[in-house]
One Martini backbone bead per residue (centre of mass of N, CA, C, O) as a GRO file, in nm:
protein
  533
    1MET     BB    1   1.823 -22.140  21.249
    2VAL     BB    2   1.785 -22.025  20.924
    3THR     BB    3   1.536 -22.054  20.710
    4ARG     BB    4   1.407 -22.035  20.395
    5ALA     BB    5   1.110 -21.967  20.472
    6TRP     BB    6   1.173 -21.723  20.655
    7LEU     BB    7   1.308 -21.547  20.437
    8ALA     BB    8   1.061 -21.526  20.248
    9ARG     BB    9   0.864 -21.390  20.454
   10ALA     BB   10   1.043 -21.143  20.514
   11ALA     BB   11   1.055 -21.034  20.223
   12GLN     BB   12   0.752 -20.988  20.187
   13ARG     BB   13   0.715 -20.784  20.429
   14THR     BB   14   0.918 -20.575  20.314
   15LEU     BB   15   0.786 -20.530  20.017
   16ARG     BB   16   0.485 -20.454  20.062
   17PRO     BB   17   0.500 -20.142  20.135
   18GLN     BB   18   0.658 -20.061  19.878
   19CYS     BB   19   0.439 -20.148  19.667
   20SER     BB   20   0.196 -19.969  19.798
   21ARG     BB   21   0.364 -19.731  19.749
   22THR     BB   22   0.342 -19.411  19.607
   23PRO     BB   23   0.522 -19.234  19.409
   24ASN     BB   24   0.589 -18.891  19.351
   25ASN     BB   25   0.780 -18.938  19.067
   26ARG     BB   26   0.579 -19.037  18.876
   27ARG     BB   27   0.526 -19.093  18.544
   28THR     BB   28   0.342 -18.989  18.283
   29LEU     BB   29   0.184 -18.979  18.006
   30ALA     BB   30   0.209 -18.843  17.715
   31SER     BB   31   0.085 -18.612  17.525
   32GLY     BB   32  -0.009 -18.486  17.203
   33LYS     BB   33   0.116 -18.240  17.276
   34SER     BB   34   0.376 -17.981  17.162
   35ALA     BB   35   0.479 -17.763  17.373
   36GLY     BB   36   0.794 -17.844  17.393
   37TYR     BB   37   0.816 -17.784  17.048
   38SER     BB   38   0.779 -17.488  17.044
   39TYR     BB   39   0.820 -17.171  16.906
   40GLU     BB   40   0.971 -16.861  16.970
   41THR     BB   41   0.902 -16.548  16.842
   42GLY     BB   42   1.067 -16.275  16.649
   43GLU     BB   43   1.184 -15.919  16.610
   44VAL     BB   44   1.495 -15.756  16.491
   45ASN     BB   45   1.575 -15.524  16.272
   46GLY     BB   46   1.405 -15.709  16.050
   47ILE     BB   47   1.463 -15.988  16.201
   48LYS     BB   48   1.388 -16.312  16.207
   49PHE     BB   49   1.310 -16.523  16.499
   50ALA     BB   50   1.377 -16.844  16.674
   51SER     BB   51   1.300 -17.044  16.974
   52ARG     BB   52   1.406 -17.346  17.175
   53ASP     BB   53   1.412 -17.412  17.527
   54ILE     BB   54   1.589 -17.682  17.573
   55PRO     BB   55   1.718 -17.871  17.793
   56GLY     BB   56   2.078 -17.839  17.776
   57PRO     BB   57   2.426 -17.826  17.667
   58THR     BB   58   2.317 -17.772  17.374
   59THR     BB   59   2.331 -17.606  17.045
   60GLN     BB   60   2.126 -17.507  16.756
   61LEU     BB   61   2.217 -17.309  16.471
   62ALA     BB   62   2.024 -17.128  16.211
   63LEU     BB   63   2.025 -17.019  15.868
   64VAL     BB   64   1.737 -16.931  15.671
   65ALA     BB   65   1.724 -16.910  15.318
   66ARG     BB   66   1.590 -16.782  15.012
   67ALA     BB   67   1.826 -16.993  14.816
   68GLY     BB   68   1.742 -17.201  14.636
   69THR     BB   69   1.699 -17.340  14.326
   70ARG     BB   70   1.434 -17.180  14.272
   71PHE     BB   71   1.594 -16.877  14.324
   72GLN     BB   72   1.795 -16.893  14.115
   73VAL     BB   73   1.937 -16.744  13.829
   74PHE     BB   74   2.146 -16.984  13.803
   75PRO     BB   75   2.304 -17.258  13.766
   76GLY     BB   76   2.486 -17.299  14.085
   77PHE     BB   77   2.436 -17.063  14.293
   78ALA     BB   78   2.339 -17.214  14.545
   79GLU     BB   79   2.590 -17.400  14.570
   80GLY     BB   80   2.803 -17.177  14.577
   81LEU     BB   81   2.697 -17.040  14.837
   82GLU     BB   82   2.729 -17.286  15.016
   83LYS     BB   83   3.047 -17.331  14.966
   84PHE     BB   84   3.113 -17.032  15.094
   85ALA     BB   85   3.075 -17.127  15.363
   86PHE     BB   86   3.334 -17.056  15.583
   87LYS     BB   87   3.500 -16.872  15.445
   88SER     BB   88   3.659 -16.605  15.382
   89THR     BB   89   3.682 -16.304  15.554
   90HIS     BB   90   3.739 -15.975  15.672
   91LYS     BB   91   3.828 -16.115  15.968
   92ARG     BB   92   3.855 -16.423  15.861
   93SER     BB   93   3.980 -16.713  15.799
   94SER     BB   94   3.915 -17.036  15.724
   95LEU     BB   95   4.122 -17.151  15.922
   96ARG     BB   96   4.025 -16.999  16.174
   97ILE     BB   97   3.737 -17.103  16.178
   98THR     BB   98   3.813 -17.400  16.207
   99ARG     BB   99   3.988 -17.383  16.467
  100GLU     BB  100   3.776 -17.252  16.655
  101ALA     BB  101   3.564 -17.474  16.629
  102GLU     BB  102   3.747 -17.700  16.742
  103LEU     BB  103   3.810 -17.568  17.021
  104LEU     BB  104   3.481 -17.568  17.084
  105GLY     BB  105   3.349 -17.842  16.971
  106ALA     BB  106   3.228 -17.794  16.688
  107GLU     BB  107   2.973 -17.782  16.421
  108LEU     BB  108   2.964 -17.737  16.073
  109PHE     BB  109   2.700 -17.634  15.834
  110ALA     BB  110   2.582 -17.690  15.483
  111TYR     BB  111   2.276 -17.650  15.284
  112HIS     BB  112   2.049 -17.740  15.013
  113SER     BB  113   1.744 -17.686  14.860
  114ARG     BB  114   1.479 -17.593  14.665
  115GLU     BB  115   1.430 -17.329  14.880
  116ASN     BB  116   1.686 -17.364  15.075
  117LEU     BB  117   1.942 -17.211  15.282
  118VAL     BB  118   2.165 -17.374  15.516
  119ILE     BB  119   2.325 -17.230  15.810
  120GLY     BB  120   2.535 -17.384  16.071
  121ALA     BB  121   2.551 -17.493  16.429
  122LYS     BB  122   2.718 -17.697  16.679
  123PHE     BB  123   2.711 -17.638  17.041
  124LEU     BB  124   2.772 -17.498  17.321
  125ARG     BB  125   2.569 -17.300  17.503
  126GLU     BB  126   2.794 -17.071  17.585
  127ASP     BB  127   2.859 -17.015  17.250
  128LEU     BB  128   2.641 -16.830  17.116
  129PRO     BB  129   2.781 -16.556  17.049
  130TYR     BB  130   2.994 -16.658  16.848
  131PHE     BB  131   2.795 -16.802  16.634
  132THR     BB  132   2.621 -16.559  16.576
  133GLU     BB  133   2.852 -16.391  16.460
  134LEU     BB  134   2.948 -16.588  16.239
  135LEU     BB  135   2.690 -16.590  16.065
  136GLY     BB  136   2.691 -16.283  16.015
  137GLU     BB  137   2.970 -16.288  15.871
  138VAL     BB  138   2.903 -16.480  15.635
  139ILE     BB  139   2.659 -16.296  15.505
  140SER     BB  140   2.846 -15.999  15.506
  141LYS     BB  141   3.193 -16.086  15.489
  142THR     BB  142   3.247 -16.235  15.244
  143LYS     BB  143   3.487 -16.233  14.985
  144PHE     BB  144   3.492 -16.397  14.722
  145THR     BB  145   3.732 -16.553  14.601
  146ARG     BB  146   3.889 -16.683  14.328
  147HIS     BB  147   4.055 -16.923  14.445
  148GLU     BB  148   3.815 -17.055  14.599
  149LEU     BB  149   3.635 -17.103  14.358
  150HIS     BB  150   3.838 -17.288  14.183
  151GLU     BB  151   3.968 -17.480  14.417
  152GLU     BB  152   3.681 -17.551  14.583
  153VAL     BB  153   3.396 -17.503  14.470
  154ILE     BB  154   3.397 -17.618  14.175
  155ARG     BB  155   3.523 -17.889  14.248
  156VAL     BB  156   3.282 -17.987  14.427
  157ILE     BB  157   3.060 -17.959  14.217
  158LYS     BB  158   3.179 -18.174  14.022
  159LEU     BB  159   3.163 -18.408  14.223
  160ASN     BB  160   2.854 -18.398  14.252
  161GLN     BB  161   2.791 -18.461  13.959
  162LYS     BB  162   2.912 -18.748  13.964
  163SER     BB  163   2.736 -18.864  14.194
  164ILE     BB  164   2.463 -18.826  14.045
  165LEU     BB  165   2.525 -19.011  13.796
  166ALA     BB  166   2.528 -19.274  14.009
  167ASN     BB  167   2.223 -19.183  14.096
  168THR     BB  168   1.912 -19.293  14.020
  169ASP     BB  169   1.729 -19.164  14.231
  170GLN     BB  170   1.811 -18.865  14.181
  171MET     BB  171   1.755 -18.859  13.879
  172ALA     BB  172   1.452 -18.929  13.898
  173LEU     BB  173   1.373 -18.694  14.089
  174ASN     BB  174   1.465 -18.462  13.908
  175SER     BB  175   1.289 -18.545  13.669
  176ALA     BB  176   1.014 -18.524  13.812
  177HIS     BB  177   1.033 -18.221  13.875
  178SER     BB  178   1.072 -18.121  13.585
  179ILE     BB  179   0.801 -18.235  13.476
  180ALA     BB  180   0.605 -18.108  13.691
  181PHE     BB  181   0.742 -17.782  13.694
  182HIS     BB  182   1.004 -17.717  13.529
  183ARG     BB  183   1.029 -17.464  13.698
  184GLY     BB  184   1.184 -17.400  13.987
  185LEU     BB  185   1.115 -17.690  14.130
  186GLY     BB  186   1.249 -17.823  13.858
  187THR     BB  187   1.517 -17.770  13.958
  188ALA     BB  188   1.805 -17.891  14.012
  189LEU     BB  189   2.010 -17.939  14.282
  190HIS     BB  190   2.223 -18.001  14.054
  191PRO     BB  191   2.419 -17.940  13.814
  192THR     BB  192   2.481 -18.054  13.529
  193SER     BB  193   2.747 -18.161  13.331
  194SER     BB  194   2.646 -17.970  13.079
  195VAL     BB  195   2.695 -17.726  13.250
  196PRO     BB  196   2.877 -17.413  13.206
  197ILE     BB  197   2.981 -17.280  13.494
  198THR     BB  198   3.266 -17.144  13.421
  199GLN     BB  199   3.131 -16.911  13.231
  200TYR     BB  200   2.933 -16.769  13.487
  201LEU     BB  201   3.078 -16.844  13.765
  202HIS     BB  202   3.132 -16.569  13.960
  203GLU     BB  203   3.231 -16.388  14.233
  204GLN     BB  204   3.063 -16.130  14.184
  205ASP     BB  205   2.785 -16.268  14.143
  206LEU     BB  206   2.777 -16.413  14.418
  207ALA     BB  207   2.790 -16.157  14.589
  208THR     BB  208   2.523 -16.039  14.480
  209PHE     BB  209   2.342 -16.283  14.550
  210SER     BB  210   2.390 -16.264  14.858
  211GLN     BB  211   2.243 -15.991  14.896
  212ALA     BB  212   1.966 -16.114  14.817
  213ALA     BB  213   1.955 -16.366  15.008
  214TYR     BB  214   2.060 -16.176  15.277
  215ALA     BB  215   1.822 -16.027  15.308
  216LYS     BB  216   1.608 -15.964  15.561
  217PRO     BB  217   1.341 -16.090  15.417
  218ASN     BB  218   1.518 -16.384  15.335
  219PHE     BB  219   1.567 -16.445  15.652
  220ALA     BB  220   1.633 -16.671  15.937
  221ILE     BB  221   1.657 -16.735  16.290
  222VAL     BB  222   1.740 -17.055  16.447
  223ALA     BB  223   1.695 -17.209  16.778
  224ASN     BB  224   1.819 -17.491  16.977
  225GLY     BB  225   1.884 -17.432  17.307
  226ALA     BB  226   1.777 -17.124  17.362
  227SER     BB  227   1.736 -16.821  17.469
  228HIS     BB  228   1.532 -16.573  17.369
  229ASP     BB  229   1.672 -16.320  17.487
  230GLU     BB  230   1.961 -16.391  17.398
  231LEU     BB  231   1.909 -16.408  17.095
  232GLU     BB  232   1.803 -16.121  17.057
  233LYS     BB  233   2.060 -15.976  17.146
  234TRP     BB  234   2.263 -16.098  16.926
  235VAL     BB  235   2.108 -16.032  16.669
  236GLY     BB  236   2.098 -15.718  16.718
  237GLU     BB  237   2.426 -15.696  16.708
  238PHE     BB  238   2.526 -15.892  16.435
  239TYR     BB  239   2.290 -15.783  16.192
  240ASN     BB  240   2.339 -15.479  16.072
  241ASP     BB  241   2.486 -15.549  15.777
  242SER     BB  242   2.234 -15.625  15.656
  243PRO     BB  243   2.037 -15.588  15.401
  244ALA     BB  244   1.714 -15.462  15.355
  245THR     BB  245   1.762 -15.490  15.040
  246PRO     BB  246   1.795 -15.576  14.740
  247PRO     BB  247   1.960 -15.533  14.467
  248LYS     BB  248   1.884 -15.351  14.172
  249ASP     BB  249   2.125 -15.477  13.968
  250PHE     BB  250   1.961 -15.747  14.027
  251PRO     BB  251   1.791 -16.008  13.992
  252ALA     BB  252   1.510 -16.103  14.108
  253ILE     BB  253   1.356 -16.310  14.313
  254GLU     BB  254   1.165 -16.562  14.220
  255THR     BB  255   0.783 -16.583  14.298
  256LYS     BB  256   0.634 -16.778  14.136
  257PRO     BB  257   0.394 -16.984  14.107
  258SER     BB  258   0.332 -17.303  14.106
  259LYS     BB  259   0.313 -17.551  13.832
  260TYR     BB  260   0.145 -17.824  13.714
  261TYR     BB  261   0.195 -18.085  13.457
  262GLY     BB  262   0.342 -18.337  13.356
  263GLY     BB  263   0.474 -18.670  13.255
  264GLU     BB  264   0.750 -18.820  13.055
  265GLU     BB  265   1.063 -19.007  13.134
  266ARG     BB  266   1.370 -19.146  12.993
  267ILE     BB  267   1.669 -19.311  13.129
  268ALA     BB  268   1.976 -19.416  13.046
  269HIS     BB  269   2.116 -19.670  13.273
  270ASP     BB  270   2.380 -19.879  13.435
  271GLY     BB  271   2.284 -19.864  13.762
  272GLY     BB  272   1.978 -19.932  13.707
  273ASN     BB  273   1.644 -19.937  13.843
  274ASN     BB  274   1.411 -19.650  13.828
  275MET     BB  275   1.082 -19.554  13.952
  276ILE     BB  276   0.858 -19.264  13.921
  277ILE     BB  277   0.544 -19.183  14.066
  278ALA     BB  278   0.362 -18.876  14.029
  279PHE     BB  279   0.180 -18.624  14.220
  280PRO     BB  280  -0.006 -18.401  14.347
  281GLY     BB  281   0.045 -18.250  14.650
  282SER     BB  282   0.144 -18.119  14.957
  283GLY     BB  283   0.191 -17.849  15.120
  284ALA     BB  284   0.273 -17.643  15.344
  285TYR     BB  285   0.130 -17.523  15.630
  286THR     BB  286   0.236 -17.214  15.595
  287GLY     BB  287   0.131 -17.178  15.273
  288GLY     BB  288  -0.188 -17.273  15.222
  289HIS     BB  289  -0.135 -17.597  15.084
  290TYR     BB  290  -0.265 -17.793  15.282
  291LYS     BB  291  -0.313 -18.169  15.272
  292PRO     BB  292  -0.396 -18.416  15.485
  293GLU     BB  293  -0.493 -18.645  15.287
  294ILE     BB  294  -0.211 -18.691  15.158
  295ALA     BB  295  -0.068 -18.797  15.410
  296VAL     BB  296  -0.258 -19.039  15.444
  297LEU     BB  297  -0.217 -19.163  15.160
  298SER     BB  298   0.085 -19.216  15.192
  299SER     BB  299   0.051 -19.415  15.433
  300LEU     BB  300  -0.144 -19.610  15.290
  301LEU     BB  301   0.050 -19.701  15.071
  302GLY     BB  302   0.353 -19.701  15.114
  303GLY     BB  303   0.589 -20.006  15.132
  304GLN     BB  304   0.753 -19.951  15.364
  305SER     BB  305   0.918 -20.069  15.650
  306TYR     BB  306   0.906 -20.010  16.028
  307ILE     BB  307   0.949 -20.323  16.085
  308LYS     BB  308   1.129 -20.562  16.193
  309TRP     BB  309   1.097 -20.849  16.003
  310SER     BB  310   0.887 -20.686  15.817
  311PRO     BB  311   0.703 -20.601  15.524
  312GLY     BB  312   0.437 -20.490  15.607
  313PHE     BB  313   0.081 -20.328  15.609
  314SER     BB  314   0.053 -20.190  15.365
  315LEU     BB  315  -0.076 -20.191  15.057
  316LEU     BB  316   0.194 -20.218  14.896
  317ALA     BB  317   0.325 -20.435  15.072
  318ARG     BB  318   0.108 -20.653  15.009
  319ALA     BB  319   0.104 -20.637  14.692
  320CYS     BB  320   0.450 -20.663  14.687
  321SER     BB  321   0.545 -20.936  14.825
  322ALA     BB  322   0.639 -21.095  14.556
  323GLN     BB  323   0.838 -20.843  14.498
  324THR     BB  324   1.151 -20.885  14.622
  325GLN     BB  325   1.312 -20.699  14.381
  326ALA     BB  326   1.133 -20.449  14.506
  327HIS     BB  327   1.146 -20.114  14.611
  328VAL     BB  328   0.892 -19.947  14.802
  329SER     BB  329   0.796 -19.591  14.819
  330THR     BB  330   0.626 -19.326  15.010
  331ARG     BB  331   0.604 -18.962  14.953
  332ASN     BB  332   0.578 -18.620  15.071
  333LEU     BB  333   0.669 -18.321  14.906
  334SER     BB  334   0.709 -18.015  15.063
  335TYR     BB  335   0.607 -17.683  14.987
  336SER     BB  336   0.498 -17.366  14.992
  337ASP     BB  337   0.291 -17.411  14.702
  338ALA     BB  338   0.358 -17.728  14.698
  339GLY     BB  339   0.355 -18.079  14.580
  340LEU     BB  340   0.493 -18.430  14.593
  341LEU     BB  341   0.375 -18.746  14.515
  342THR     BB  342   0.581 -19.029  14.571
  343ILE     BB  343   0.659 -19.340  14.387
  344SER     BB  344   0.914 -19.564  14.457
  345MET     BB  345   1.108 -19.784  14.232
  346GLU     BB  346   1.346 -20.054  14.301
  347GLY     BB  347   1.508 -20.286  14.067
  348LYS     BB  348   1.364 -20.511  13.900
  349ALA     BB  349   1.194 -20.477  13.613
  350SER     BB  350   0.962 -20.686  13.644
  351HIS     BB  351   0.885 -20.592  13.935
  352ILE     BB  352   0.823 -20.299  13.866
  353ARG     BB  353   0.592 -20.352  13.675
  354GLU     BB  354   0.406 -20.486  13.891
  355ALA     BB  355   0.410 -20.248  14.093
  356SER     BB  356   0.287 -20.030  13.906
  357GLN     BB  357   0.017 -20.177  13.876
  358ALA     BB  358  -0.051 -20.174  14.181
  359VAL     BB  359  -0.083 -19.871  14.211
  360VAL     BB  360  -0.330 -19.838  14.028
  361ASP     BB  361  -0.516 -20.043  14.169
  362ILE     BB  362  -0.519 -19.908  14.450
  363LEU     BB  363  -0.631 -19.632  14.367
  364LYS     BB  364  -0.896 -19.749  14.259
  365ALA     BB  365  -0.986 -19.878  14.527
  366ILE     BB  366  -0.996 -19.618  14.696
  367SER     BB  367  -1.192 -19.451  14.513
  368GLY     BB  368  -1.417 -19.698  14.537
  369GLY     BB  369  -1.410 -19.805  14.854
  370ASP     BB  370  -1.204 -20.066  14.859
  371ILE     BB  371  -1.174 -20.029  15.198
  372GLU     BB  372  -1.073 -20.037  15.514
  373LYS     BB  373  -1.099 -19.871  15.813
  374ASP     BB  374  -0.838 -19.969  15.948
  375ASP     BB  375  -0.645 -19.853  15.733
  376ILE     BB  376  -0.716 -19.558  15.782
  377GLN     BB  377  -0.640 -19.543  16.084
  378LYS     BB  378  -0.344 -19.627  16.046
  379ALA     BB  379  -0.271 -19.394  15.856
  380ILE     BB  380  -0.330 -19.162  16.049
  381ALA     BB  381  -0.132 -19.246  16.270
  382LYS     BB  382   0.120 -19.244  16.088
  383ALA     BB  383   0.106 -18.950  15.990
  384LYS     BB  384   0.122 -18.822  16.270
  385PHE     BB  385   0.392 -18.942  16.356
  386ARG     BB  386   0.570 -18.835  16.121
  387THR     BB  387   0.517 -18.536  16.176
  388LEU     BB  388   0.610 -18.519  16.477
  389GLU     BB  389   0.891 -18.636  16.429
  390ALA     BB  390   0.991 -18.413  16.236
  391GLY     BB  391   0.950 -18.182  16.446
  392GLN     BB  392   1.149 -18.304  16.661
  393ASN     BB  393   1.355 -18.273  16.468
  394ILE     BB  394   1.597 -18.049  16.460
  395GLY     BB  395   1.674 -18.006  16.163
  396THR     BB  396   1.387 -17.996  16.043
  397GLY     BB  397   1.272 -17.775  16.234
  398LEU     BB  398   1.455 -17.544  16.147
  399GLU     BB  399   1.372 -17.526  15.848
  400LEU     BB  400   1.064 -17.503  15.881
  401THR     BB  401   1.067 -17.250  16.059
  402GLY     BB  402   1.231 -17.060  15.876
  403ALA     BB  403   1.049 -17.083  15.624
  404GLY     BB  404   0.790 -16.980  15.763
  405LEU     BB  405   0.898 -16.696  15.837
  406VAL     BB  406   0.963 -16.604  15.546
  407GLN     BB  407   0.680 -16.661  15.408
  408SER     BB  408   0.457 -16.590  15.677
  409GLY     BB  409   0.569 -16.529  15.986
  410LYS     BB  410   0.541 -16.844  16.070
  411PRO     BB  411   0.554 -17.128  16.221
  412SER     BB  412   0.531 -17.448  16.260
  413ASN     BB  413   0.227 -17.633  16.352
  414LEU     BB  414   0.191 -17.928  16.507
  415ASP     BB  415  -0.095 -17.922  16.625
  416GLY     BB  416  -0.243 -17.843  16.364
  417ILE     BB  417  -0.153 -18.086  16.196
  418ALA     BB  418  -0.263 -18.310  16.380
  419GLU     BB  419  -0.562 -18.219  16.366
  420ALA     BB  420  -0.593 -18.241  16.059
  421ILE     BB  421  -0.536 -18.545  16.043
  422GLU     BB  422  -0.762 -18.639  16.242
  423GLY     BB  423  -0.994 -18.504  16.040
  424VAL     BB  424  -0.977 -18.725  15.843
  425THR     BB  425  -1.163 -18.883  15.604
  426GLU     BB  426  -1.265 -19.127  15.394
  427ASP     BB  427  -1.372 -18.939  15.169
  428ALA     BB  428  -1.113 -18.768  15.136
  429VAL     BB  429  -0.935 -19.002  15.037
  430LYS     BB  430  -1.103 -19.078  14.790
  431LYS     BB  431  -1.085 -18.802  14.647
  432ALA     BB  432  -0.779 -18.794  14.624
  433ALA     BB  433  -0.747 -19.050  14.450
  434LYS     BB  434  -0.933 -18.957  14.218
  435SER     BB  435  -0.770 -18.700  14.139
  436LEU     BB  436  -0.514 -18.852  14.053
  437LEU     BB  437  -0.644 -19.022  13.822
  438GLU     BB  438  -0.763 -18.767  13.660
  439GLY     BB  439  -0.495 -18.675  13.630
  440LYS     BB  440  -0.155 -18.603  13.570
  441ALA     BB  441   0.117 -18.783  13.554
  442THR     BB  442   0.446 -18.864  13.679
  443VAL     BB  443   0.716 -19.018  13.482
  444SER     BB  444   1.023 -19.173  13.595
  445THR     BB  445   1.302 -19.344  13.420
  446CYS     BB  446   1.564 -19.564  13.506
  447LEU     BB  447   1.734 -19.753  13.258
  448PHE     BB  448   1.873 -20.028  13.168
  449ASN     BB  449   2.037 -20.079  12.875
  450ASN     BB  450   1.986 -20.412  12.847
  451GLN     BB  451   1.681 -20.332  12.884
  452PRO     BB  452   1.378 -20.329  12.781
  453ALA     BB  453   1.097 -20.117  12.781
  454GLU     BB  454   0.874 -20.352  12.805
  455HIS     BB  455   0.893 -20.391  13.122
  456PHE     BB  456   0.701 -20.155  13.109
  457THR     BB  457   0.381 -20.004  13.113
  458MET     BB  458   0.487 -19.722  12.991
  459SER     BB  459   0.420 -19.688  12.686
  460SER     BB  460   0.466 -19.562  12.389
  461ALA     BB  461   0.287 -19.432  12.129
  462TRP     BB  462   0.462 -19.534  11.882
  463LYS     BB  463   0.447 -19.832  11.969
  464ALA     BB  464   0.137 -19.865  11.979
  465ALA     BB  465   0.123 -19.784  11.656
  466GLY     BB  466   0.368 -19.946  11.500
  467LEU     BB  467   0.627 -19.771  11.504
  468THR     BB  468   0.909 -19.647  11.431
  469TYR     BB  469   1.129 -19.417  11.533
  470ASN     BB  470   1.193 -19.290  11.258
  471ARG     BB  471   0.899 -19.254  11.169
  472TYR     BB  472   0.814 -19.077  11.407
  473LEU     BB  473   1.008 -18.842  11.342
  474ALA     BB  474   0.898 -18.779  11.058
  475VAL     BB  475   0.608 -18.712  11.141
  476ALA     BB  476   0.676 -18.490  11.348
  477ALA     BB  477   0.826 -18.303  11.149
  478ARG     BB  478   0.592 -18.261  10.950
  479VAL     BB  479   0.396 -18.131  11.152
  480VAL     BB  480   0.573 -17.890  11.225
  481ARG     BB  481   0.604 -17.770  10.939
  482ARG     BB  482   0.290 -17.732  10.884
  483SER     BB  483   0.261 -17.513  11.130
  484LEU     BB  484   0.390 -17.311  10.969
  485LYS     BB  485   0.458 -17.065  10.797
  486GLU     BB  486   0.523 -17.024  10.475
  487GLN     BB  487   0.822 -16.934  10.472
  488PRO     BB  488   0.934 -17.130  10.692
  489ARG     BB  489   0.821 -17.385  10.556
  490LEU     BB  490   0.987 -17.376  10.293
  491GLN     BB  491   1.264 -17.383  10.429
  492ALA     BB  492   1.222 -17.653  10.579
  493GLU     BB  493   1.161 -17.828  10.327
  494ARG     BB  494   1.434 -17.778  10.186
  495ARG     BB  495   1.605 -17.909  10.413
  496GLY     BB  496   1.447 -18.199  10.370
  497GLU     BB  497   1.567 -18.238  10.107
  498MET     BB  498   1.649 -18.543   9.909
  499ASP     BB  499   1.911 -18.672   9.675
  500LEU     BB  500   1.961 -18.995   9.564
  501ARG     BB  501   2.229 -19.163   9.392
  502PHE     BB  502   2.301 -19.419   9.142
  503ALA     BB  503   2.543 -19.669   9.018
  504LYS     BB  504   2.626 -19.915   8.779
  505TRP     BB  505   2.882 -20.153   8.768
  506THR     BB  506   3.051 -20.269   8.455
  507ASN     BB  507   3.351 -20.372   8.382
  508GLY     BB  508   3.461 -20.092   8.520
  509LYS     BB  509   3.189 -19.934   8.446
  510GLN     BB  510   2.987 -19.663   8.460
  511GLY     BB  511   2.675 -19.595   8.481
  512GLU     BB  512   2.383 -19.461   8.518
  513ASN     BB  513   2.238 -19.204   8.685
  514LYS     BB  514   2.008 -19.264   8.954
  515SER     BB  515   1.726 -19.241   9.126
  516LEU     BB  516   1.635 -19.383   9.422
  517ALA     BB  517   1.336 -19.315   9.440
  518ASN     BB  518   1.256 -19.408   9.149
  519ALA     BB  519   1.360 -19.699   9.180
  520ASN     BB  520   1.178 -19.780   9.417
  521ALA     BB  521   0.907 -19.723   9.276
  522SER     BB  522   0.948 -19.921   9.039
  523ALA     BB  523   0.988 -20.176   9.211
  524MET     BB  524   0.713 -20.167   9.354
  525ALA     BB  525   0.539 -20.179   9.097
  526GLU     BB  526   0.645 -20.450   8.989
  527GLY     BB  527   0.569 -20.617   9.237
  528ALA     BB  528   0.263 -20.561   9.226
  529TYR     BB  529   0.217 -20.678   8.937
  530GLU     BB  530   0.315 -20.968   8.995
  531LYS     BB  531   0.101 -21.035   9.211
  532GLN     BB  532  -0.146 -21.000   9.023
  533GLN     BB  533  -0.044 -21.235   8.822
   0.00000   0.00000   0.00000
């Protein structure tokens, strides 16, 4: 009879050599280098391209063009060009493009940001030739028909306008960009509902704008999960029809450097309360305006929690733990030659007021050195992780790589960014916080109609001076008139002259017409005389 003790000893003897034997296929910990996520770049027939051959059955291909809202000639052109992607071309109808993509099990996508227009597809790896040809056909052979413009493109643009009107976060973010940069990066992602796009958004102008946006120097092809040699072969074959230079009879794509201004704006909205405090941030790594200390400062401020069931351990998360009805988050929005460090607060007005005060207090504490070294080290680790994670993300990596190729001819270098973040010192973070406090902030607030503006700390100057709004407008108008030259000043003052008269009726008979201003002056003089008596 086999006893339980004998079975236990036999099992131990059997497992002992297996546990002591070291397997040959044991995996080691991954290093911090991102060699597996770097792109191989090239150029064929004047077209820049990059590929990352990650093993797998699927491929993601994207065309990144310098045609975002910053570079559009009129509001709505970037979005109109985006909505015309995969519409009818001279070779295929939009229905055929959709059916063929469905038969191949693929996904088509198109979107635009403030600097880039991205058109792409996700598909099986063996279908790379078809979709490389399709993207080339989209940028060079789209018909830009009138019926598609009015029935599909403009209709969708108007729907986007309505969705933005209901989104206080997007409204505040667009407002913050407009205040911070005015033009260029300050242009809204979607044209506002007051913009008469139907009066100037015509199919011929969009076709001409596409020739400027899709000129060879203004776009790049990026693939994830494709062989570099194979991509080079198909790009060289299918993109010969792209113009080498933009058309001369169309306004050139504006490339003026961005300039930060700052200021304040309030928007009445019944959708809730949202407040954004923004400062000059860090530009993209490929643009020469990268500031790693801003990335560390963004992680140091934090606000949002990345750990489930935990409020978070960043400075803003701890400072705003009592404001349970205010959601706070910090992020750095990077562009080619500028950046915007935004601190967004959403929720109850009184809690947002307390959170906004906490932002100022924490920045003062950081600039004064009143912060622990452990917080700096945690912020550096978090900033490095967020950067490498964004680079690993296929969609984000495609746009960053394509934008880098168009702007500077080189893709984003994850290893270089990680090393720059690791080299950030405590003094650099203190100087960055001090520079933000010494500069001019950007404040954008979407305020619920029924709540007074006094809930927020950023009070207007005319209120602080004890003036009514009507009195403030009168003083401001008088100052503007006095700054004009003599002839325009006299004309403006005559427009502002007003003479009101009144008459007292007694027993159905009208009395003498009197000047209201003279009557008020006489009444005030009599009242002052009576008080003296």
